[in-house]
N, C-alpha and C positions, 0 to 999 in steps of 0.2 A: 522618132518615137511618136506613135499615134496619139490622138486626143483621147481615145477611149482608155489607152494605157495610163495616160497622165491622170485621168479621173480615178482609176483604180488605185494608183499610188497615193493620190490625195486623200481618198477615202480611208485607206489603211493608216496613213500618217495621222489623219484626224482621230482615229481610234486611239492611237498612241498618245496624242495630246490630251484627249479626254481622260485617259487612264492616269496621265501625269497630273492633271488638274485635281482629280479625286485623291491622288496620293498626297497632294499638298495639304489636305485636311488632317493628315496624321500629325504634323507639327502643331496644327491648331488645337487638336485634342490634347497634345502634350502640354501646350501652354496653359490650357484650362486646368489640367491636373496640377501644374506647378503654380497656378494663380498668377501668371504673367500676362494679364489681359491686355496690357499696353502694347505687346508685341504681336497680337493676333492679326492686325490689319496687314502686317508685312507678308502674311501668307494668304489671307483672304483675297486681296487684290490680284496677286499673281495667279491664284487659282481661277479667279473669274476671267482674267485676260486669256489664260491658257484654254479654258473651257470654251469661250466664245470663238477663239481661233480654231479649235478642234471642230466645233459645230459648223463653222464656216467652210471647212474643208470637206465636211460630210453632207452639206446642204443639198447636193444633187441626188442624194440617196444612194443605196447600194447599187453599184453597176451590174448590169445583166451579165456582162462578160468579165469574169474574174481570173481567167487563166493568164499567168505571167510566164514569159520565157526567161531563160537564164540571164539574158542581158538586162531584162527588166528588174530582176532580183538584185543586180548590182546597184541600180539606181535607188531601189527601195531601201536597201541596207544602209547606204551612205546617207541618203536624205533623212531617214528616220533618226539616226544618231545625231546628225547636225541639228535637226529641228528640236528634238527632245532637249539637247543641251542648251539650245537658244532660249527656250522657255524655262528650263530648270534653273537658269541663272537669275531669274527675276527675284526670288526670295532673298538672294544674297544682296542684290541692289537695294531692295526695300528695307531689309533688316539691318545689314551691316553698313549701308550707305557708302559702299565702295564703287569704284568705277566699273564700267561694264567689262573692260578687259579682264580685271581680276575676277569678276563674277563669272564670266564665261570660262576662264581658266579653271576655276574651282568646280563648276558644274561639269565640265568635260572630264576633269580628273575624277569626279565622283562617278559619273555614269560609265566611264571606261574602266573603273576600278583601278586607276593608276595610284591614287593616294598622295600625289603632290599637292601642296597647299600654299596659299598666300596669306592665310589667316593666322593670327597669334592671339594669345590670351584665351585659349580654349577653356581653361579651368573656370573662368568667370563668364563665359559666353552664354547667350540665351539657349535654354534647352531645346527650343524650337529649331534653331539653326543647326544644333548638334545632331538632332535626330534626322533632320533633312539631309545632311551630308551622308550619314550612315545609310539612310533609305535609298539615296541615289546609288550607292555601292550595291545594295541588295538588288535593286531593280536592274541595274546594269549587269550584274552577275548572271541572273537568270536569263536576261536577254541575250547575253553572249553565248551561253550554253545552247540555247535554242538555235542561234545562228550557226554555231560550230557544228551542231549535229544535223541540222536540216538544210542549211543553205550552202555553207562552204564546200562540203563534199560535191554537191551538184555543180558548183562553179569551178571545180578542179583547182582549188587553191592549195598549192604547196604540199601535195600528197595527202590532203585531208580525206580523200576517198578511201584511205585505208581504214577509216573508222566510220563508215556508213552504218546506219542502223539496220540496213538490210544488206548483208554481204552476198557474194556470189554463191556461197554455200547456203542453200535454203535451210539446212538444219541448224545453222548458226544464227538464224534470225532472232533478234531480240523481241520485237513486237510486230504484230501483223499490220497495224495501221499507224500512220504518222500521228493522228490525233490521240491515240493511246500512248504513244511515246511521250508526247507533250504532257499528257495527264500524269503519267508516272514520274516524269521528270520534275514537275511542280511538286508532287507529293514528296519526292526525295529531298528536294531543295528546302521546302518549308519544314519538313520533319527534322532535317539536320540543323536548320536554323533554330528551331524550338529546343532541341536537345542542347545546342550550344549556349543558348540563353540560360537554361537551367544549370548547366555545368559552370559557367562563369559566376553565376549567383551563388552556388554552393561553394565555389572556391574562395569567395570573399569579396566579390564586387557588389556594389549596390545594384538594384534591379535596373535602374535607368542606364548605368554604365554597362551592365551585362547585355542589355538589348542592343545598345550601340555597337559594342565590340563583337557580339555574335554576328550581326549583319555585316560588319566590316570584314571579319575573319573568314566567314564562309564564302564571301565574294572575293576573297584575297585582295581587298582594297587597301586598307591601312589607315583610314581616318580614325582618329581617337577622340576622346573627350578631354584629353589633357595634352598640354604642350610637351610633357615628358613621355608621351605615349604609354607603353606598358610599364615603363620605369616608375610610374606613379605608384603602382601596386607592388609591394615587396613580398607578398605571399608567393612561394614557389608554385603552389597549386594553380594560381591564375596564369602563370607563365606556361605551365605544361598543358593546361586546357587550351590556351591560344595556339600552342604548337600543334596539338591534335586537330583542332578545327581547321587550321591553315592547311594541314596535310589532307584532310577530308575534302576541302574545297578544291584541291589540286588534282584529285583523281577523276577519271572519266565518269560523268554522270550516267552515261549509257550503261555502264557496268553496275551502277546502283539499281537501275531498272531491272537488270538481270537478277540481282540479289533479291529484289522485292518479289520476283516471280519464282524464287526458290533456288536459283543457281548461285549459291553463296561462294562457290569456288571461282567464279568468273574473274573477280578482282585479283586473286592469287595467280591465276593462269596467264594473265595478260602480261606480255613482255614489256610493255611500256610502264606499267605499274611497278614491276619488279626492278626495272632499270632505274626508275625515279627513286625508289626507296633505297636501293643500293648506293646510288650516288649521294643521296641525302645523308644516310647514316655514315658513309665513308667520310664525308665532309665534316660531320659532327666529330668523329673520332680523331681525325687529323688535327683540326683546329683546337679541340679540347686538350689534346696532349701538348700542343704548342703553347696554349694559354696557361695551362697548369704549370708548365715548366718555366714560364717567363714571368709569372705573377705569384702573389701570396694567396690566391684564392684556393679554397678547398676544391677538390676535383669535382664534387657534386655541383657546387656553385658554378664552377667553370663550365661544366657540361650544360647546365641550365642556361647560362648566358649565351653560350655558343648555339645551343639548340634553338632558342627563340630567334636570334639574329640571323643565323644561317637559313633556317626554315623560312623566315620572313622574306629574305632576299631571293632565295631560290624559287619560292612560290610567287614572287613578285607582289607580296602583300604590302610591306612597307612599315610594319610595326618595328619598334626598337626598344631595347633595354640598354640605355646608355649610348654613348657615341662610339660605335665599333670602329670608326676610322682612327680612333686614338690608340687602337691595339697594335699599331705598327704597320710598316710597309707590306709585309707578307700577308697579313690579314686583309688589308685594304685591297690588295691585288686579287686575292681569292674571292672576296665579296664582289668585286667588279666582274670577274669571270662568271660567278654563279648567277648574277643578275641576267645573263643572256640565256640561261638554260630554261627557266620557267618550269611549269608543271606538265601535266599530261594533256593531250588533245581531248577536246570535249569537256574540259573543266573550266573553272572561272579564272584560272591562272593565265598570265601572259607569257612573254618570252618566246624563244624559238620553238619550244616544246621538246621534250625529251626524245620523242620518237624520231625526230629529224637527225639528232646526233647518233641514234642507234642505226638508222638506215645508212648514214654516212660511214659508220664503222663497217657495216656489212659490205658496202660498195668498195671501201678501201681494201678489206680483206680479200674480196673477190678479184680485184685488180692485181693484187700481189700474187695470188694463186695463178692468175692468168699469165703473169710474167714467167712464173716457174714452169707452168704446164701450158704452153701456148695453144695446144690443140684440145685441151680439156673443155667439156661443157659444164660450167659451174652453175649450180642451182642457187638462186637468190630468193630467199623467203623472209618475210617479217610478219610475226603475229598470225601465222597460217595464211598469209596472203602472198601471192607471187609478186615480186617487184618487177613489173614490166617497165619498158623504156619510158612510157608516158609518165608514170609516177616518179621515176628517177629524175626525169627532166624537170618536172614541176617543182620538186624539192630543191634541186640545184638552182632553179630560177628564183625561187623564194629566198633562199639563203643569200644569193647575190644581191637581190633588191633590198633585203633586210640590212646588209652591210652598207650598201650605197646610201640608203636612206639615213642611217645614223651618221655617216660621214658628211653627207650634204647638210643635214640639220645642224650638226656641230659647227660646220664652217659658217653657216648663216647666222647662228647665235654668236659666234666669235666676231663676226662683222659688226655686231651691235655694241662691241666694246667689252664683252665678257671674257674673263681669263679662260685659257684653253682647258684647264681641268674642269671648271664649271660647265663650259660649253660641251665638251665631249661626254662627260658623265651625265649631264642633264639630258642630252639627246638620247643617249643609251637608255637612261632611266625612263624616259617618256615612251620610246618605241617598245621597250621591253615591259613597260607597265609596273616598274619597281616602285617609283615614287621618289624617295630620297636619292640624291646623287652623291658626289664626293666633294670633299673640301669643306671649308668653313661656311660658305654661302648657302649651298643647297644640300649639305650633308645631313645625317640623321638629327643633328642638333640645330639645323637651320631650316629655312624654307625659301620659297621662290618669290617672296614679296618684293625684294629689292632689285630684281632684274628689270631691265628696260621693257617697256610695253611691247615693242616689236619682238623682242626675244620671247616674251610670254606667248604671243600669237604663233610664233614659229614652233614653240614647244607644244602648244595646243594642237597644232596640225600633227605633230609627232605622236601625241596620244591617240588621235583618231587613226592614223596610219597603222600604228602598232596593234591597236585593238581589232581593227578590221583586216588584219593580215596583209596590209600594204597593197597587194595587187588588186584587191576589191576597189580601192580608191583610185589607184593609178590608171586603171582601165578607162575611167571616165574622162581622162585627159586626152585620149586619142580621138582625133576627128572621125575616124572610122566608126567609133561607137555611136555617134550621133547621126550617121547616115543610115538610110533604110537599106 
């Protein structure tokens, strides 16, 4: 990698750090409103440190040559998420006086919208740190959307090219220029966030809680302002608003751009969106019938509890209403499976993404037909795109590495002395971006505070791998990447 390329990467990362430094002033303003002046320095000093670091990376000025090759984009993507998490951890150290391991775990969980936490006592915690956690979710959500739409398709990561902003059919083009795509994407993201704040507030939340939960829900993150998560609010309207916002955050933002330009049927025509909603509603129906039959809950209350928890797990958000792992083995196993699914490609949700399951079904059906009719030429299409061999190979490779990554991380966590349920469900929750795992330690009613430090670092790596679609990070480990 040439020196000029490193200068470009440093300059861009410097911009990210300065943006982060300015974002740290939001908690400062929040503390002023709540008259918690004693906590302000916990954000002013990190903001100053981050700003100086960002300026230091930009000191050479804007490089003349700013063209980056695909291999350079790998390095930019991974380095930016690592650096931002590195400095975003400082307010946790200054404010909560926790070790850097816990602080980095919390910041990585925030910026990757995973939602796993090591903090307790949220109900009495400083409003500055609460808004900072939610803001990290919000910034990470829009950052991942931009990466999924603009970078991952170009890097040929796991079939993401099926969702390029400019398809092979010129009439299907969403926007003429990439900067216009970014502009409309930000408008859609900010607009949905503002509507979510208003909806939570009208449903019965206080304004501060509404702002936090809106940022967390649209980013499908899961950080709350209470240890009881959404269970603190008993109003059904709050729970249904959360369900709606989580679903909106899990749909492709490229299709929101199409809707803003007048093509309102784009969302309904998309095979991925239809598949996601069918699976979600089917899971609601199945688990609601089971819970209504096995408990004394009214069917409307059973539907509401199921809708919140199932939507939260499937969209990899991490909110909870009660401990759903107490619902029995059937429910626990279903939740474990749904955590792998995730939302749609080009959304803020994590997981394998629904389109990969749909493509796998198409391939399975085609192979079965080929066995019955060996000489037949079987057409394979998905979402009006032809499934060529390159796309199929990339999807299979991603699914393989996804499984191996979870298995490897779980084994590494188990070597730290953690029980196998916690190790396996924790690794799966980190890579999928769900947040809560299974069992008493890291389940919906617990957190990750009591895990060994080494286990936390391993799971932190899992968050990064899962959020950046695994192969983006693994390619940096090959010696050939560093050779000219």
